[in-house]
C-alpha positions as CSV (number, residue, x, y, z in Angstrom):
1,M,0.0,0.0,0.1
2,K,1.9,3.4,-1.0
3,L,1.8,5.6,2.1
4,K,2.0,9.4,2.1
5,K,4.8,11.2,2.8
6,T,3.8,12.1,6.7
7,E,2.9,8.6,7.0
8,E,6.7,7.2,5.6
9,R,7.8,10.1,7.8
10,A,5.9,8.3,10.6
11,L,7.7,5.3,10.1
12,A,10.9,6.8,10.0
13,L,10.6,8.1,13.2
14,A,8.8,5.1,14.5
15,G,11.9,3.2,14.1
16,L,14.2,6.2,15.3
17,V,12.5,6.4,18.3
18,Q,12.1,2.4,18.6
19,S,16.0,2.2,18.4
20,C,16.5,5.2,21.1
21,Y,14.3,3.3,23.5
22,L,15.9,0.1,23.1
23,V,19.5,1.8,23.8
24,A,18.1,3.6,26.9
25,G,16.5,0.1,28.1
26,I,20.0,-1.9,27.5
27,A,21.8,1.2,29.6
28,R,19.3,1.2,32.4
29,T,18.5,-2.9,32.7
30,G,20.8,-4.9,30.2
31,M,17.5,-6.3,28.4
32,A,15.9,-5.5,25.6
33,S,13.1,-7.6,23.6
34,Q,14.7,-9.4,20.4
35,D,11.7,-8.9,18.4
36,N,12.1,-4.9,18.7
37,L,15.4,-5.4,18.1
38,A,15.8,-7.3,15.1
39,G,12.9,-5.4,13.8
40,C,15.9,-2.1,14.4
41,L,18.8,-4.3,13.3
42,E,17.0,-5.4,9.9
43,S,16.4,-1.9,9.3
44,I,20.5,-1.2,8.5
45,F,20.6,-3.5,5.2
46,V,17.5,-2.5,3.9
47,T,19.0,0.2,1.9
48,N,17.7,-0.1,-1.6
49,P,13.8,-0.4,-0.9
50,D,10.8,-0.3,-2.9
51,E,9.0,1.5,-0.5
52,T,9.2,2.8,3.1
53,L,7.3,-0.1,5.0
54,D,9.9,-2.7,3.4
55,V,12.7,-0.3,6.1
56,Y,10.5,-2.0,8.5
57,K,9.6,-5.5,7.7
58,G,6.3,-4.1,6.6
59,G,5.6,-1.7,9.3
60,N,5.9,-5.4,11.8
61,G,9.4,-4.5,12.7
62,V,8.3,-0.8,14.7
63,R,4.9,-1.3,15.9
64,T,6.4,-0.6,19.4
65,G,8.3,2.8,18.2
66,L,4.6,4.0,16.7
67,R,3.3,3.4,20.6
68,L,5.8,4.9,21.6
69,V,5.7,7.9,19.8
70,S,2.3,8.0,20.4
71,E,3.0,8.1,23.9
72,I,5.4,10.9,23.9
73,L,3.7,13.1,21.3
74,G,0.0,12.0,22.1
75,E,0.2,11.7,25.3
76,L,2.9,13.9,26.2
77,K,4.6,11.6,28.4
78,I,8.0,13.7,27.8
79,G,9.2,12.5,30.8
80,E,9.0,9.0,31.4
81,H,10.5,9.2,27.8
82,G,13.2,11.8,28.5
83,E,16.1,9.7,27.8
84,T,14.3,8.0,24.7
85,I,13.9,11.6,23.2
86,R,17.8,12.7,24.0
87,Y,19.0,10.1,22.4
88,V,16.9,11.3,19.0
89,M,17.8,14.8,19.2
90,D,21.6,13.2,19.5
91,V,21.2,11.2,16.5
92,L,19.8,13.5,14.7
93,S,22.0,16.0,15.0
94,L,24.5,13.5,14.4
95,E,23.4,12.3,11.2
96,Q,23.3,16.1,10.2
97,R,27.3,15.9,10.7
98,L,27.4,12.3,9.1
99,R,26.1,14.5,5.9
100,R,28.8,16.6,6.3
101,T,31.3,13.7,6.3
102,P,30.7,12.0,2.9
103,K,34.3,9.7,3.4
104,L,32.4,8.7,6.8
105,M,29.2,7.8,4.9
106,R,30.7,6.0,2.5
107,S,32.7,4.0,4.8
108,L,29.3,3.2,6.9
109,G,27.8,2.1,3.3
110,A,30.8,-0.3,2.7
111,G,30.5,-1.5,6.1
112,I,27.3,-2.3,5.7
113,S,27.5,-4.3,2.6
114,A,30.2,-6.1,3.7
115,I,28.2,-7.3,7.0
116,Q,25.4,-8.6,5.2
117,E,27.7,-10.4,2.4
118,H,28.9,-12.5,5.4
119,R,25.1,-12.8,7.2
120,H,24.1,-14.3,4.1
121,L,27.1,-16.4,3.2
122,N,26.7,-17.4,7.2
123,E,23.2,-17.4,7.0
124,L,23.5,-15.9,9.9
125,T,19.9,-14.0,12.0
126,V,20.3,-10.3,12.5
127,T,20.5,-10.7,16.3
128,D,23.3,-13.5,15.8
129,E,26.0,-12.5,18.2
130,D,28.8,-12.1,15.5
131,I,26.3,-9.8,13.6
132,I,25.8,-7.7,16.4
133,L,29.7,-7.3,17.5
134,R,30.5,-6.6,13.7
135,L,27.8,-3.7,13.6
136,S,29.1,-2.6,16.6
137,R,32.8,-2.2,15.4
138,L,31.7,-0.5,11.9
139,Y,30.0,2.2,14.1
140,E,32.8,2.7,16.6
141,E,34.9,3.4,13.5
142,T,32.8,5.5,11.8
143,A,29.6,7.5,12.9
144,G,31.4,6.7,16.5
145,T,34.3,9.1,15.7
146,A,32.4,12.2,14.8
147,Q,32.2,14.3,17.7
148,P,30.6,15.1,19.8
149,R,30.0,11.5,20.7
150,I,26.8,10.1,21.8
151,R,27.5,9.3,25.7
152,I,24.9,6.9,26.8
153,Q,23.8,7.0,30.6
154,G,22.7,4.0,32.5
155,Q,23.7,1.4,34.9
156,Q,27.7,0.9,35.2
157,K,27.3,-3.1,35.3
158,H,25.3,-2.9,32.3
159,L,27.6,-0.6,30.6
160,G,30.5,-2.3,31.2
161,N,29.1,-5.4,29.8
162,T,30.9,-6.3,26.4
163,M,27.7,-7.1,24.5
164,N,25.4,-4.2,25.8
165,T,27.5,-2.2,24.6
166,S,27.9,-4.5,21.3
167,R,24.1,-4.0,21.3
168,I,24.0,-0.3,22.1
169,R,26.3,0.6,19.1
170,A,24.5,-1.7,17.0
171,L,21.3,-0.1,17.8
172,L,22.9,3.3,17.2
173,L,23.7,2.7,13.8
174,A,19.6,1.5,13.2
175,A,18.9,4.8,14.5
176,I,21.5,6.6,12.2
177,R,19.9,4.6,9.5
178,S,15.7,6.0,10.2
179,A,17.2,9.1,10.9
180,V,18.8,9.1,7.6
181,L,15.5,8.0,6.4
182,W,13.7,11.0,8.1
183,H,15.9,13.1,6.3
184,Q,15.3,11.9,2.8
185,L,11.4,12.4,3.4
186,D,12.2,15.8,4.4
187,G,11.7,15.7,8.4
188,R,13.8,18.2,10.3
189,R,15.3,17.7,13.4
190,S,12.5,20.2,15.5
191,Q,9.7,18.8,13.0
192,W,8.8,15.9,15.0
193,L,7.8,17.6,18.2
194,L,6.8,21.0,16.7
195,G,4.4,19.1,14.0
196,R,2.9,17.0,16.1
197,G,-0.9,16.7,15.3
198,K,0.1,15.5,11.3
199,L,2.4,13.1,12.6
200,L,0.1,11.9,15.5
201,R,-2.4,11.5,12.5
202,A,0.0,9.7,10.3
203,V,0.9,7.1,13.4
204,D,-2.5,6.3,14.1
205,R,-2.9,5.9,10.0
206,V,0.3,3.8,9.3
207,S,-1.3,1.7,12.8
208,E,-4.4,1.1,11.0
209,I,-2.6,-0.1,7.9
210,I,-0.3,-2.6,10.0
211,S,-2.8,-4.0,12.4
């Protein structure tokens, strides 16, 4: 089904918010839903979709993100999702900086293609530990070098766990992928908060389509 551009933007925002929500959750609790994790990480590898829904498994990959956008923009649960919102704004700023650094963007693209080839060759799922470690390393070597770096806050016992930090970096790559899509769809850094009425209606429509 062909979506309107506002609905496509709502999907991209849901992907961004869901990725950042999982980052916050892992940093605080060390846990994340495998389905939500897979929905975010799969989007990294969908680089040439026929339509925006394809980036997020027909929309099913970001059901949690759509719910979170409704909570933040519709129910104004700003305090409850403060960390998630901060990461969203940080990622949008990072994506802007990366656009001004074509060499880093090319390295990102080449790295994603290499990981995808490795994944297919070895028949690995997107949540396989090897894939997550490779995505984490790619983030560290590319987007993670851009200043200022995104600062992750949470419990040290979770942030000190290598697999947790790898999942966080992989999710930040997924967040960047959604931020790139958001920009390609004419989304702007402040628009998701200032234009919340249109976005909320778009989120409701997308949720109906994928239900």
